[in-house]
LUMNUSE-210182 format. One record per residue: residue in three letters; x negated, y, z of N, C-alpha, C, O, CB in turn. Coordinates in steps of 0.2 Angstrom, whole numbers, padded with zeros to 4 digits, always signed. Atoms other than C-alpha are relative to their C-alpha. Last residue first. Glycine has a CB too. Example, Ala and Ser with C-alpha at 12.3 -4.5 7.8 and 13.67 -1.06 7.14 Angstrom:
// LUMNUSE-210182
SER+0004-0006-0001-0068-0005+0036+0004+0005+0003+0001+0011+0004-0002+0002-0007 ALA-0004-0006+0000-0062-0022+0039-0004+0006+0000-0009+0005+0003+0005+0000+0006 
***
This chain:
// LUMNUSE-210182
UNK-0005-0002+0004+0041-0030+0026-0002+0004-0006+0002+0006-0011+0005+0004+0004 UNK-0002+0006+0004+0026-0039+0033+0005+0002-0005+0006-0001-0010+0002-0006+0004 UNK-0007+0000+0001+0018-0023+0040+0002-0005-0005+0000-0005-0010+0003+0007-0001 UNK-0003+0005-0004+0000-0027+0044+0008-0001+0000+0010-0006+0002-0002+0001+0007 UNK+0001+0007+0003-0007-0018+0029+0003-0006+0004+0005-0011+0002-0007-0001-0002 UNK-0005+0001+0004+0000-0002+0037+0000-0007-0004+0005-0010-0006+0001+0005-0005 UNK-0006+0001-0004-0012-0002+0051+0006-0002-0004+0009-0007-0002+0001+0006+0004 UNK+0001+0007-0004-0027-0005+0039+0006-0001+0004+0008-0007+0005-0007+0001+0005 UNK+0000+0006+0005-0021+0008+0027+0000-0006+0004+0003-0011+0002-0005+0001-0005 UNK-0007+0002+0001-0019+0020+0042+0002-0005-0005+0006-0009-0004+0004+0007-0003 UNK-0002+0003-0006-0037+0019+0047+0008-0002-0001+0010-0007+0001-0001+0004+0006 UNK+0002+0007+0000-0042+0022+0029+0002-0004+0006+0003-0010+0006-0008+0000+0000 UNK-0003+0004+0005-0031+0037+0028-0002-0007+0000+0002-0012+0000+0000+0003-0007 UNK-0005+0003-0004-0038+0045+0044+0004-0005-0005+0006-0010-0002+0005+0005+0002 UNK+0002+0006-0003-0055+0049+0036+0006-0004+0004+0005-0010+0005-0005+0001+0005 UNK+0003+0005+0005-0050+0067+0033-0003-0006+0004-0005-0006+0010-0007+0004-0003 UNK+0007-0001+0000-0038+0074+0046-0003-0005-0005-0001-0010-0006-0003-0001+0007 UNK+0004+0004-0005-0020+0072+0042-0007+0002-0001-0009+0004-0006+0001-0008-0001 UNK+0007-0003-0001-0006+0081+0033-0003-0004+0005+0000-0007+0010+0001+0007+0002 UNK+0003-0001-0006+0009+0071+0026-0007+0004+0000-0010+0003-0005+0000-0006+0005 UNK+0005-0005+0002+0020+0068+0011-0002+0002+0007+0002+0004+0011+0003+0006-0004 UNK+0002-0004-0005+0029+0051+0013-0005+0005-0002-0010+0003-0006-0003-0004+0006 UNK+0006-0004+0001+0038+0042-0001-0001+0005+0006+0004+0008+0009+0001+0004-0006 UNK+0000-0005-0005+0050+0027+0003-0006+0004-0001-0012+0001-0001+0001-0002+0007 UNK+0005-0005+0001+0055+0015-0011+0001+0005+0005+0006+0008+0006-0001+0002-0007 UNK-0002-0007-0003+0066+0000-0006-0006+0004-0001-0012+0003+0002+0002-0001+0007 UNK+0002-0002-0006+0062-0015-0018+0002+0007+0002+0005+0011-0002-0008+0000+0000 UNK-0001-0007-0002+0067-0025-0033-0003+0002+0007-0005-0003+0011+0008+0002+0000 UNK+0000-0004+0006+0065-0041-0042+0001+0007+0001+0000+0011-0004+0006-0003-0005 UNK-0001-0007-0002+0059-0050-0026+0000+0004-0007-0005+0006-0009-0006+0002+0004 UNK-0004-0001-0006+0061-0069-0028+0001+0007+0002+0006+0009+0005-0005-0003+0006 UNK-0008+0000+0001+0057-0069-0046+0004+0001+0006+0009+0002+0006+0002-0006-0004 UNK-0003+0005-0004+0039-0064-0041+0007+0000-0001+0010+0005+0001-0002+0000+0007 UNK+0006+0005-0001+0028-0053-0053+0003-0006+0004+0000-0012+0002-0005+0003+0004 UNK-0001+0004-0006+0043-0043-0059-0005-0006+0000-0006-0010-0004+0007-0004-0001 UNK+0003+0007+0002+0037-0029-0071+0001-0004+0007-0001-0002+0012-0007+0000-0002 UNK+0001+0000+0008+0047-0013-0071-0002-0007-0002+0000-0009-0007-0005+0006-0002 UNK+0007-0001+0002+0053-0016-0053+0000-0001-0007+0004-0004-0011-0004-0006+0003 UNK+0003+0006+0003+0071-0013-0049-0007+0001-0002-0009+0007-0003+0004-0002-0006 UNK+0001-0001+0008+0075+0001-0037-0003-0006-0002-0007-0010+0001-0004+0006-0001 UNK+0002+0006+0003+0083+0001-0019-0001+0001-0008+0004+0004-0011+0005-0006+0001 UNK-0005+0006+0000+0084+0018-0010-0003-0006-0004-0009-0006-0006+0006+0002-0003 UNK-0002+0001+0007+0073+0033-0014+0004-0006-0001+0006-0008-0007-0006+0000-0005 UNK-0002+0007+0001+0070+0038+0004+0003+0000-0007+0008+0003-0008+0005-0002+0006 UNK-0005+0001+0005+0060+0054+0004+0002-0007-0001-0002-0011-0004-0003+0003-0007 UNK-0002+0007+0001+0051+0059+0020+0005-0001-0005+0011+0002-0004+0001-0004+0006 UNK-0006+0002+0004+0043+0076+0020+0000-0008+0000-0005-0011-0001+0000+0003-0007 UNK-0003-0006+0002+0030+0085+0031+0007-0002-0003+0012+0001-0002-0004+0004-0006 UNK-0004+0002+0006+0024+0071+0042+0003+0006-0002+0007+0009+0002+0004-0006+0001 UNK-0007-0003+0000+0010+0077+0053+0004-0001-0006+0001+0001-0012-0001+0008+0002 UNK-0003-0002+0006-0006+0068+0056+0006+0003+0002+0009+0003+0007+0000-0005-0005 UNK+0001-0007+0001-0017+0066+0072+0003+0003-0006+0001+0009-0008-0007+0001+0000 UNK+0007-0001+0003-0018+0047+0071-0002+0007-0001-0006+0009-0005-0001-0004-0006 UNK+0005+0003-0005-0003+0045+0083-0007+0001-0002-0012+0001+0002+0002-0007+0001 UNK+0001-0005-0005+0007+0056+0071-0005-0002+0005-0008+0002+0008+0007+0001+0003 UNK+0004-0006+0003+0004+0045+0056-0001+0005+0006-0007+0008+0006+0004+0003-0006 UNK+0007+0002+0001+0009+0030+0067-0004+0006-0003-0010+0007-0001+0000-0006-0005 UNK+0003-0001-0007+0025+0039+0073-0007-0002-0001-0012+0001+0003+0004-0005+0004 UNK+0001-0007-0002+0030+0042+0055-0004+0001+0006-0008+0005+0007+0007+0004+0000 UNK+0006-0003+0004+0026+0024+0050-0001+0007+0002-0006+0010+0002+0002+0000-0008 UNK+0006+0003-0003+0037+0018+0065-0006+0003-0004-0012+0004-0002+0000-0008+0000 UNK+0002-0003-0006+0051+0029+0060-0006-0002+0003-0010+0002+0006+0006-0001+0006 UNK+0002-0007+0002+0051+0024+0042-0002+0004+0007-0006+0007+0007+0007+0004-0003 UNK+0007-0001+0004+0050+0006+0047-0002+0007-0001-0008+0009+0000+0000-0004-0006 UNK+0005+0001-0005+0065+0008+0059-0007+0000-0002-0012+0003+0001+0001-0007+0003 UNK+0001-0006-0005+0075+0016+0046-0005-0001+0005-0008+0004+0007+0007+0001+0003 UNK+0003-0006+0004+0071+0002+0034-0001+0006+0004-0006+0009+0004+0004+0001-0007 UNK+0007+0002+0000+0076-0011+0047-0004+0005-0004-0010+0007-0002-0001-0007-0002 UNK+0002-0002-0007+0093-0003+0049-0007-0001+0001-0011+0003+0004+0004-0004+0005 UNK+0001-0008-0001+0095-0003+0030-0002+0002+0007-0006+0006+0007+0007+0003-0002 UNK-0007-0003-0001+0092-0022+0029-0002+0007+0001-0007+0010+0003+0003-0003+0007 UNK+0000-0003-0007+0076-0029+0021+0006+0004+0001+0009+0008-0004-0006+0005+0000 UNK-0004+0003-0005+0080-0041+0007+0000+0003+0007+0004+0001+0011-0003-0007+0001 UNK-0007-0001+0001+0073-0029-0006+0005-0003+0005+0011-0001+0006+0002-0002-0007 UNK-0004+0006+0004+0056-0030+0001+0007+0002-0001+0010+0005+0004-0001-0006+0004 UNK-0002+0005-0005+0048-0013+0006+0004-0005-0004+0007-0004-0009+0005+0003+0006 UNK-0005+0005+0004+0039-0002-0006+0001-0005+0005-0003-0010+0006-0002-0002-0007 UNK-0001+0007-0003+0029+0012+0003+0006-0003-0004+0011+0000-0005+0001+0001+0007 UNK-0006+0003+0003+0023+0028-0007+0000-0007+0003-0005-0011+0002+0000-0001-0007 UNK+0000+0007-0001+0010+0039+0003+0007-0003-0003+0012-0001+0000-0001-0003+0007 UNK-0006+0002+0001+0006+0057-0001+0000-0008+0000-0005-0011-0003+0002+0002-0008 UNK+0000+0007+0003-0008+0066+0007+0007-0002-0002+0012+0001+0001-0003-0005+0004 UNK-0007+0002+0002-0012+0084+0012-0001-0007-0004-0004-0007-0009+0003+0005-0004 UNK-0001+0001+0007-0029+0087+0021+0007-0003-0001+0010-0006+0003-0005-0005-0004 UNK-0005+0005+0001-0032+0094+0038+0001+0000-0008+0002+0005-0011+0007+0001+0004 
***
């Protein structure tokens, strides 16, 4: 198993309850692919250094440190790209 770090940025308009649901679903998805989440660090809402879209000047940052078998990350990227938040 290899050790990975994943940084997720959710839209600023996402409610706290929804952020908790997303964290749980991401952890479950990592576990479903044979991985194990070591640490989840919720860094709350932070402004972007460069604003590409005036609609979203900030976002919720969540950092995951996890272990997973090699080749799992490409499958997880595909799954996580479907999350609209």
